[in-house]
C-alpha positions as CSV (number, residue, x, y, z in Angstrom):
1,M,-0.2,0.1,-0.2
2,A,1.4,3.5,-0.8
3,A,2.7,5.8,2.0
4,T,0.3,8.5,2.9
5,G,1.1,11.6,4.9
6,P,3.6,14.4,4.4
7,K,7.1,13.5,2.3
8,S,10.1,13.1,4.6
9,A,12.8,15.4,2.8
10,K,16.3,14.6,2.6
11,Y,18.9,17.3,3.0
12,I,22.1,18.1,1.0
13,F,24.4,20.7,2.4
14,V,27.0,22.6,-0.1
15,T,29.8,24.3,1.5
16,G,32.9,25.7,-0.1
17,G,36.7,26.2,0.7
18,V,39.9,27.8,-0.3
19,T,38.3,30.9,-2.0
20,S,35.1,32.5,-2.6
21,S,33.3,32.8,-5.8
22,L,34.0,28.9,-6.6
23,G,30.4,28.5,-7.9
24,K,28.5,26.8,-5.0
25,G,25.2,28.2,-6.0
26,I,26.1,27.1,-9.7
27,I,26.7,23.6,-8.4
28,A,23.8,23.3,-5.9
29,S,21.4,24.6,-8.9
30,S,22.9,22.0,-11.2
31,L,22.4,19.3,-9.0
32,A,18.8,20.2,-8.1
33,K,18.1,20.7,-12.0
34,L,19.2,17.1,-12.5
35,L,17.6,15.7,-9.4
36,Q,14.4,17.4,-10.7
37,S,14.6,16.3,-14.2
38,R,14.5,12.7,-12.6
39,G,11.3,13.5,-11.3
40,L,12.0,14.4,-7.7
41,T,10.8,17.5,-6.0
42,V,13.7,20.0,-5.1
43,T,14.3,23.4,-3.6
44,I,17.5,25.1,-2.7
45,Q,18.1,27.7,0.1
46,K,20.9,30.0,0.9
47,F,22.6,30.7,4.2
48,D,24.5,33.8,4.2
49,P,27.1,34.5,7.2
50,Y,26.9,38.3,7.1
51,I,25.1,40.3,9.8
52,N,23.0,42.4,7.7
53,I,19.2,41.2,8.3
54,D,19.0,41.0,4.3
55,P,21.0,42.4,1.4
56,G,18.4,45.0,0.8
57,T,20.6,48.0,2.2
58,L,23.7,46.7,0.7
59,N,25.5,48.5,-2.2
60,P,25.5,46.7,-5.1
61,Y,29.1,46.8,-5.4
62,E,29.4,45.0,-2.1
63,H,27.3,42.1,-2.9
64,G,25.8,42.2,-6.3
65,E,22.2,42.5,-7.3
66,C,19.4,42.4,-4.6
67,Y,17.1,39.6,-5.7
68,V,13.2,39.9,-4.9
69,T,11.1,37.1,-4.4
70,D,7.2,37.1,-4.9
71,D,6.3,37.4,-1.4
72,G,8.6,40.6,-1.2
73,A,12.0,39.2,0.4
74,E,15.1,40.8,-0.5
75,T,17.4,38.2,-0.8
76,D,20.8,37.1,-2.4
77,L,21.6,36.9,-6.1
78,D,22.2,32.8,-5.7
79,L,18.4,32.8,-5.3
80,G,18.3,34.2,-8.9
81,H,20.0,31.2,-10.0
82,Y,18.0,28.8,-8.3
83,E,14.9,30.0,-9.9
84,R,16.4,30.2,-13.6
85,F,17.7,26.8,-13.2
86,L,14.4,25.2,-11.6
87,N,11.8,27.2,-13.0
88,R,10.3,27.4,-9.4
89,P,9.7,30.6,-7.4
90,T,11.6,30.9,-4.0
91,S,10.7,32.9,-0.9
92,Q,11.7,34.5,2.2
93,A,12.4,31.0,3.7
94,N,15.0,30.3,1.0
95,N,17.5,32.9,2.2
96,I,18.8,33.3,5.7
97,T,21.2,35.7,7.2
98,T,23.3,35.4,10.4
99,G,21.6,38.7,11.1
100,R,18.2,37.3,10.9
101,I,19.1,34.5,13.0
102,Y,20.6,36.6,15.8
103,N,17.6,38.8,15.4
104,N,15.2,36.3,15.7
105,V,17.0,34.8,18.9
106,I,17.4,38.3,20.6
107,T,13.7,38.9,19.9
108,R,12.9,35.6,21.9
109,E,15.3,36.5,24.6
110,R,13.4,39.9,25.1
111,R,10.2,38.3,25.2
112,G,11.4,35.7,28.0
113,D,11.0,32.6,26.0
114,F,14.4,31.1,27.3
115,L,13.3,31.3,30.7
116,G,16.3,33.0,32.3
117,K,18.8,30.7,30.6
118,T,22.0,32.1,29.2
119,V,21.3,32.4,25.7
120,Q,24.7,31.2,24.1
121,V,25.7,30.6,20.3
122,V,25.5,26.9,21.2
123,P,22.6,25.8,21.5
124,H,20.4,28.7,21.1
125,I,22.0,30.2,17.7
126,T,22.7,26.7,16.2
127,D,19.3,25.4,17.3
128,E,17.6,28.7,15.2
129,I,19.8,27.9,12.2
130,K,18.7,24.2,12.4
131,R,15.1,25.4,12.8
132,N,15.3,27.2,9.6
133,I,17.2,24.7,7.6
134,K,14.3,22.1,8.3
135,L,11.4,24.7,7.8
136,L,11.2,24.0,4.0
137,G,11.9,20.1,4.5
138,E,8.9,20.1,6.7
139,T,6.4,21.3,4.6
140,G,5.8,17.9,3.1
141,E,6.4,19.4,-0.6
142,Y,10.0,18.7,-1.3
143,D,11.9,15.2,-1.5
144,I,15.1,16.8,-1.3
145,V,16.2,20.3,0.3
146,I,19.7,21.6,-0.6
147,T,21.2,24.3,1.7
148,E,24.1,26.5,0.5
149,I,26.5,27.6,3.3
150,G,27.6,31.1,2.2
151,G,31.5,32.0,2.6
152,C,34.3,29.6,3.3
153,V,34.9,27.0,5.8
154,G,37.4,28.4,8.3
155,D,35.6,32.0,8.3
156,I,34.7,32.9,12.0
157,E,31.2,33.7,10.8
158,S,30.6,30.7,9.0
159,L,31.1,28.4,12.3
160,P,27.6,28.5,13.8
161,F,26.4,27.2,10.3
162,V,29.1,24.4,10.0
163,E,28.3,23.4,13.7
164,A,24.4,23.3,12.7
165,V,25.3,21.1,9.8
166,R,27.3,18.9,12.1
167,Q,24.4,18.4,14.6
168,L,22.0,17.7,11.9
169,K,24.2,15.0,10.2
170,F,23.5,13.1,13.7
171,E,20.2,14.1,14.6
172,L,18.6,13.5,10.9
173,G,20.6,10.1,10.2
174,E,23.3,8.8,8.2
175,K,21.1,8.2,4.8
176,D,19.1,11.8,5.1
177,T,22.2,14.0,4.9
178,L,24.7,14.6,2.4
179,V,27.5,17.1,2.4
180,I,29.1,18.3,-0.7
181,H,32.5,20.2,-0.1
182,L,33.6,22.7,-3.3
183,T,37.2,23.5,-3.4
184,L,39.7,24.7,-5.8
185,V,42.4,22.5,-7.5
186,P,44.8,25.4,-9.3
187,Y,47.1,24.6,-11.9
188,L,50.4,25.8,-11.6
189,Q,51.7,27.0,-14.7
190,S,55.6,27.0,-14.0
191,A,55.5,23.3,-12.7
192,G,52.8,22.2,-15.2
193,E,50.7,20.2,-12.5
194,L,47.3,20.3,-10.7
195,K,48.1,21.0,-6.9
196,T,45.7,19.0,-4.3
197,K,47.2,20.7,-1.3
198,P,44.5,23.5,-1.1
199,T,41.7,20.7,-1.3
200,Q,43.4,18.7,1.5
201,H,43.8,21.8,4.0
202,S,40.3,22.8,3.2
203,V,38.6,19.4,4.1
204,R,41.2,19.2,7.0
205,M,39.6,22.5,8.4
206,L,36.0,21.2,7.8
207,L,36.9,18.0,9.7
208,E,38.3,20.2,12.4
209,N,34.7,21.4,12.7
210,G,33.6,17.8,13.1
211,V,32.0,17.6,9.3
212,Q,33.3,14.7,7.0
213,P,32.2,15.8,3.5
214,D,30.5,12.9,1.7
215,I,31.5,14.4,-2.0
216,I,34.3,16.9,-3.0
217,A,33.8,18.9,-5.9
218,C,36.9,20.3,-7.4
219,R,36.7,23.5,-9.7
220,T,39.8,23.4,-12.2
221,E,40.8,24.8,-15.2
222,H,42.2,21.3,-16.4
223,P,40.5,17.7,-16.3
224,L,41.4,15.7,-13.3
225,P,43.5,12.6,-13.9
226,Q,42.5,9.5,-12.1
227,D,45.7,9.7,-10.1
228,I,44.7,13.2,-8.6
229,R,41.3,12.0,-8.0
230,R,42.7,9.0,-6.3
231,K,45.0,11.2,-4.1
232,I,42.2,13.6,-3.0
233,A,40.2,10.6,-2.2
234,Q,42.9,9.0,0.1
235,F,43.7,12.1,1.8
236,C,40.2,13.5,2.4
237,N,38.6,10.3,3.5
238,V,36.2,9.8,0.7
239,Q,35.9,7.1,-2.1
240,V,37.3,8.0,-5.6
241,S,33.7,7.8,-7.0
242,S,32.6,10.7,-4.7
243,V,35.6,13.2,-6.3
244,I,34.0,15.0,-8.8
245,E,35.3,17.3,-11.4
246,A,33.9,20.8,-11.9
247,I,35.9,22.1,-14.7
248,D,35.7,25.7,-16.0
249,A,32.5,25.8,-18.5
250,E,31.8,27.9,-21.5
251,T,28.5,29.1,-20.0
252,I,26.8,28.4,-16.5
253,Y,24.3,26.5,-18.5
254,D,26.6,23.7,-19.4
255,V,27.1,22.8,-15.9
256,P,24.2,20.4,-15.4
257,L,25.4,18.5,-18.1
258,L,28.8,18.5,-16.8
259,M,27.7,17.3,-13.6
260,Q,25.4,14.6,-15.4
261,K,28.6,13.5,-17.2
262,E,30.6,13.3,-13.7
263,R,27.3,11.3,-12.1
264,L,26.8,13.6,-9.4
265,D,23.3,13.2,-9.2
266,Q,23.7,9.4,-9.4
267,R,25.9,9.5,-6.5
268,A,24.2,11.5,-4.5
269,L,21.1,9.5,-4.6
270,Y,23.1,6.3,-4.2
271,M,24.4,8.1,-0.7
272,L,21.1,9.2,0.3
273,D,19.6,5.8,-0.1
274,L,17.0,7.3,-2.5
275,Y,16.1,4.7,-5.3
276,N,15.3,6.4,-8.5
277,D,15.4,4.6,-12.0
278,K,14.5,7.6,-14.1
279,D,16.9,9.0,-16.6
280,A,17.2,12.6,-16.2
281,D,15.1,14.5,-19.0
282,L,17.3,17.3,-20.2
283,D,16.0,17.4,-23.9
284,A,14.7,20.8,-23.3
285,W,17.4,22.1,-21.8
286,K,20.0,20.8,-24.4
287,A,17.4,22.5,-26.9
288,F,18.1,25.9,-25.3
289,L,21.8,25.3,-25.3
290,G,21.8,24.5,-28.9
291,R,20.2,27.5,-29.8
292,L,22.5,29.4,-27.3
293,K,25.6,28.2,-28.6
294,N,24.4,28.3,-32.6
295,P,22.8,31.9,-33.3
296,G,21.8,33.1,-36.4
297,D,22.5,36.9,-35.9
298,T,24.2,38.9,-33.4
299,I,23.1,42.5,-31.9
300,K,24.5,45.1,-29.8
301,I,22.3,46.2,-26.8
302,G,23.4,48.9,-24.7
303,L,23.0,48.8,-20.7
304,V,23.3,51.8,-19.1
305,G,23.5,51.9,-15.5
306,K,25.7,53.2,-12.5
307,Y,26.9,49.8,-11.2
308,V,28.3,48.6,-14.6
309,E,31.7,48.0,-13.4
310,L,30.3,45.2,-11.3
311,H,28.3,42.9,-13.8
312,D,26.7,41.0,-10.9
313,A,24.9,44.2,-9.9
314,Y,22.8,43.5,-12.9
315,K,22.9,39.8,-13.0
316,S,19.2,39.1,-13.6
317,I,19.2,41.6,-16.5
318,A,22.3,40.0,-17.9
319,E,20.9,36.4,-17.7
320,S,17.5,37.5,-19.0
321,F,19.2,38.7,-22.4
322,I,20.8,35.2,-22.5
323,H,17.5,33.5,-22.4
324,A,15.9,36.0,-24.5
325,G,18.5,35.7,-27.3
326,A,18.5,32.0,-27.1
327,S,14.6,32.2,-28.0
328,N,15.4,34.6,-30.9
329,E,18.2,32.6,-31.9
330,C,20.4,35.5,-31.9
331,K,23.5,36.2,-29.7
332,V,22.9,39.5,-27.4
333,Q,26.1,41.5,-26.8
334,L,25.9,43.5,-24.0
335,E,27.7,46.8,-24.0
336,W,28.1,48.0,-20.4
337,I,27.7,51.9,-20.3
338,Q,28.4,54.1,-17.3
339,S,25.8,56.5,-17.3
340,E,27.9,59.2,-15.8
341,T,29.9,59.2,-19.2
342,L,26.6,60.3,-21.2
343,V,26.2,63.6,-19.8
344,D,27.8,65.0,-22.5
345,E,25.4,65.0,-25.5
346,H,27.7,64.8,-28.1
347,H,29.6,61.5,-26.4
348,C,26.3,60.4,-25.7
349,A,25.4,60.2,-29.4
350,E,28.8,58.8,-30.2
351,T,28.3,56.0,-27.5
352,L,24.8,54.8,-28.7
353,R,24.5,55.2,-32.1
354,H,25.9,52.1,-33.3
355,L,23.4,50.1,-30.7
356,D,20.6,48.1,-31.7
357,G,18.9,48.6,-28.7
358,V,19.1,50.5,-25.3
359,L,18.2,49.5,-21.7
360,V,18.3,52.1,-19.0
361,A,18.7,50.1,-15.8
362,P,17.1,50.3,-12.3
363,G,18.8,52.1,-9.6
364,F,18.9,54.4,-6.5
365,G,20.2,58.1,-6.0
366,E,20.8,61.0,-8.4
367,R,24.4,59.8,-9.5
368,G,24.4,59.4,-13.4
369,I,20.9,60.5,-13.6
370,D,21.5,63.4,-16.4
371,G,23.2,60.7,-18.6
372,K,20.2,58.4,-18.3
373,I,18.1,61.3,-19.3
374,N,20.2,61.8,-22.2
375,A,20.4,58.2,-23.2
376,V,16.6,58.3,-23.5
377,R,16.2,61.2,-25.4
378,F,18.7,59.9,-27.9
379,V,17.1,56.6,-28.6
380,R,13.6,58.2,-28.4
381,E,14.5,60.6,-31.2
382,N,16.4,58.2,-33.4
383,N,13.9,55.3,-32.8
384,I,16.2,52.9,-31.4
385,P,14.5,50.0,-29.3
386,F,14.1,51.1,-25.8
387,L,13.4,49.4,-22.5
388,G,13.3,51.1,-19.1
389,I,13.4,49.4,-16.0
390,C,12.1,50.9,-12.5
391,L,14.4,54.2,-12.5
392,G,14.8,53.6,-16.2
393,M,11.2,54.0,-16.8
394,Q,11.0,57.2,-14.3
395,M,13.9,58.5,-16.5
396,A,11.9,58.2,-19.8
397,V,8.8,60.0,-17.9
398,I,10.9,62.8,-16.8
399,E,12.9,63.1,-20.4
400,Y,9.7,63.2,-22.1
401,A,8.2,65.8,-19.7
402,R,11.0,67.8,-20.4
403,N,11.7,67.6,-23.8
404,V,8.5,67.1,-25.4
405,M,5.9,68.5,-23.0
406,G,7.9,71.5,-22.2
407,I,8.0,70.9,-18.5
408,E,11.5,72.1,-18.1
409,D,11.9,71.3,-14.4
410,A,10.2,68.3,-14.6
411,H,12.1,65.8,-11.9
412,S,11.7,63.0,-9.3
413,T,11.2,64.0,-5.5
414,E,14.0,61.4,-4.8
415,M,16.6,63.5,-6.6
416,E,14.9,67.1,-6.0
417,P,12.4,67.0,-3.1
418,H,11.3,70.7,-3.8
419,T,10.8,70.3,-7.7
420,K,7.8,72.3,-8.6
421,H,6.9,69.3,-11.1
422,P,7.3,66.1,-9.2
423,V,6.3,64.0,-12.3
424,I,7.9,60.9,-10.1
425,S,7.1,61.2,-6.4
426,M,7.2,58.9,-3.2
427,M,3.9,57.1,-2.2
428,E,2.1,58.7,0.4
429,E,2.3,55.7,2.8
430,Q,6.1,55.6,2.1
431,K,6.7,59.4,3.6
432,T,6.7,58.7,7.2
433,I,8.8,55.7,6.9
434,T,12.4,56.4,8.2
435,D,14.0,52.8,8.1
436,K,15.5,51.6,5.0
437,G,15.5,48.0,5.2
438,G,12.6,46.0,3.8
439,T,10.3,49.2,3.8
440,M,9.7,49.6,-0.2
441,R,7.1,48.6,-2.5
442,L,8.2,44.8,-2.6
443,G,7.3,41.7,-4.2
444,A,4.8,40.6,-6.7
445,Y,2.0,43.0,-7.5
446,T,-0.9,42.7,-10.0
447,C,-1.1,44.8,-13.1
448,K,-3.9,45.4,-15.7
449,L,-3.1,46.0,-19.4
450,K,-4.7,48.0,-21.7
451,R,-6.2,45.8,-24.6
452,D,-4.7,48.3,-27.6
453,S,-1.1,48.6,-26.2
454,L,2.2,47.1,-27.1
455,A,2.2,45.8,-23.6
456,H,-1.0,43.6,-24.2
457,Q,0.8,42.2,-27.4
458,I,3.9,41.4,-25.6
459,Y,2.2,39.2,-22.8
460,G,-0.8,38.1,-24.8
461,K,-3.1,38.9,-21.7
462,T,-4.7,41.3,-19.9
463,Q,-3.6,40.8,-16.1
464,I,-0.1,40.0,-15.1
465,S,2.3,39.8,-11.9
466,E,5.3,41.3,-11.7
467,R,8.0,41.8,-8.9
468,H,8.7,45.6,-7.5
469,R,11.1,47.1,-5.6
470,H,11.1,50.9,-5.1
471,R,9.8,53.8,-3.2
472,Y,8.9,56.4,-5.9
473,E,6.0,56.1,-8.4
474,F,4.8,57.9,-11.5
475,N,2.6,61.0,-10.3
476,N,-1.0,60.2,-11.2
477,D,-1.7,64.2,-11.1
478,Y,0.2,64.2,-14.6
479,L,-1.7,61.2,-15.9
480,D,-3.9,62.9,-18.4
481,R,-1.3,65.3,-19.6
482,F,1.1,62.6,-20.5
483,E,-1.4,60.6,-22.1
484,K,-2.6,63.5,-24.2
485,A,1.0,64.1,-25.1
486,G,1.5,60.7,-26.3
487,L,3.4,59.0,-23.6
488,R,0.6,56.4,-22.6
489,P,0.3,54.6,-19.2
490,T,-0.8,51.2,-20.8
491,G,-0.2,49.0,-17.3
492,I,-2.3,50.1,-14.3
493,N,-2.4,48.4,-10.8
494,P,-6.1,47.7,-10.3
495,D,-5.9,48.2,-6.4
496,T,-3.9,51.4,-6.3
497,G,-4.2,52.9,-9.8
498,L,-0.6,53.3,-9.9
499,V,1.5,53.2,-13.4
500,E,3.2,50.4,-13.9
501,I,4.0,50.5,-17.7
502,V,4.3,53.3,-20.0
503,E,4.9,53.3,-23.8
504,L,5.0,55.5,-27.0
505,N,3.0,54.9,-29.8
506,S,5.0,57.1,-32.1
507,H,8.2,55.0,-31.6
508,P,8.8,51.5,-33.2
509,W,9.6,50.1,-29.9
510,F,9.7,52.0,-26.5
511,V,8.4,50.6,-23.3
512,G,9.1,51.4,-19.5
513,V,8.2,49.4,-16.8
514,Q,8.1,50.2,-12.8
515,F,8.8,46.8,-12.0
516,H,11.6,44.2,-12.5
517,P,10.7,41.6,-15.3
518,E,14.1,40.3,-15.1
519,L,13.5,38.7,-11.9
520,K,11.0,36.2,-13.5
521,S,13.0,35.2,-16.7
522,T,14.0,31.6,-16.6
523,V,16.0,29.2,-19.1
524,M,12.5,27.1,-19.5
525,N,10.4,30.8,-19.5
526,P,12.4,33.6,-20.9
527,H,10.5,36.8,-20.0
528,P,8.3,38.1,-22.8
529,L,9.3,41.9,-22.3
530,F,12.9,40.7,-22.8
531,V,12.0,38.4,-26.1
532,Q,10.1,41.1,-27.6
533,F,12.9,43.6,-26.9
534,V,15.3,41.7,-28.3
535,K,13.1,40.9,-31.2
536,A,12.6,44.7,-31.9
537,A,16.5,44.9,-31.9
538,L,17.0,42.4,-34.1
539,A,14.6,44.0,-36.4
540,Y,16.1,47.2,-36.2
541,N,19.5,45.5,-36.8
542,Q,18.1,43.9,-39.8
543,Q,16.7,47.1,-41.4
544,K,19.9,49.0,-40.9
545,R,21.8,46.5,-42.8
546,L,19.1,46.8,-45.6
547,T,19.1,50.5,-45.6
548,P,22.2,51.8,-47.9
549,A,24.4,54.4,-46.1
550,P,24.3,57.9,-47.3
551,V,27.0,58.2,-50.0
552,E,29.2,61.5,-49.2
553,T,30.0,63.2,-52.4
554,A,32.7,66.1,-52.6
555,E,31.6,69.7,-53.0
556,V,32.1,70.6,-56.7
557,V,34.3,73.9,-57.2
558,D,34.0,75.9,-60.2
């Protein structure tokens, strides 16, 4: 008789050593994709060791983009990878920081929950970590919960998380937990050989904290010979079949196939005592890779932003263009343009004129604003496809008010609090808020589209849901004036009346959105806004190629 009741989840922990940025999130996502393609239900969560409650108040240069979930959680950018690979939404429960752990414990202590006990890292902090690790597993929705532990083994701030993993291995049982340790096997050019010592030291450090890894994934630039694998296995107390080569890939979307070749999913299932005879179905994934690697055309799109020196600050946007490019069977070459360099209008024109499309990126603060406004004006006047996201949409509104409607001092109260024409202003309920963390309009909100709009053509439906992260809005006092002047609000929140989408009818493709469409684009479901923006840029590119360049003739002198 079939078992009834909620599932009992198995837990996989992914730790890292030697150095940061080895790709724990990609390994976790790739393994999850393989397990999911075998018919298992999988989710991934990230535990970050920093003391911020969430990354919402962090400068993008510190930690890359802040990824927002449907339920309004401001989270680590790795959750974007989880969603893009698994095509399933995450939530606040999928990202926990040291700050939130301590905040929860201190709140309980103030409430008197510990009955006068001395509150300590062990057991109180580690108990709270364990409680959060098991939250998703106890819902009964998942066969496997993968937990990525941020930072490096050996970091002081990571110790409570590693200790929590050590305790859970004993509490949950031998076949219910699995630890994958990601390390670096560097290649010394002068010696001409791969070195295993960093991996040995990293595993030894993990062992000093009481955790024996079950599988060791080795990031490397060169293939791992069998003798190197045997050496790592011998000195790190694992079987040779548990030493996995994680070689550098052409694209992160190759990694699931590389991990399948290394039999990481088979090894994990065997060690977790999970019987699964279903082959991983990656046909759709392989089809995506085929389109990605064999483009028929190439287009150039400018990404205008203030954090372009760190590409991770716009990670989801960059990945959305990869998805949309593959969908259109073309390669999207992103040109990262610092908005401050576009303040000079002549330089702005020289920088943008060769592009097939321009995206003005989201952001906060006044730095680079004039450059963004100049960029919007240039693409509007030259019929270059344009997409403005959040602040980018607001800059399009300001530019149109100034240069088309004649409201020369139109501005946003974010940059000019006392402007006479606040075409962008703060929501009333935001004006009394002084805290910065988690106080914006965050998460999924409904948007109703006008049937005779480009937005309706793009989405193919009249009601959508998109994720938000902002304080300032289109000022509805100017709604009629903009509509009469030609910049149409075509997407409206039905509950608040707030403008979500603006578009320009007199332009081939000009769309500004208050929300963040990049946060919902996945490999299997590229976001329609990006797909259609790339399609418009491709059409513009082809039109340019068909239109002969004007022939310069010398003046005839009598």
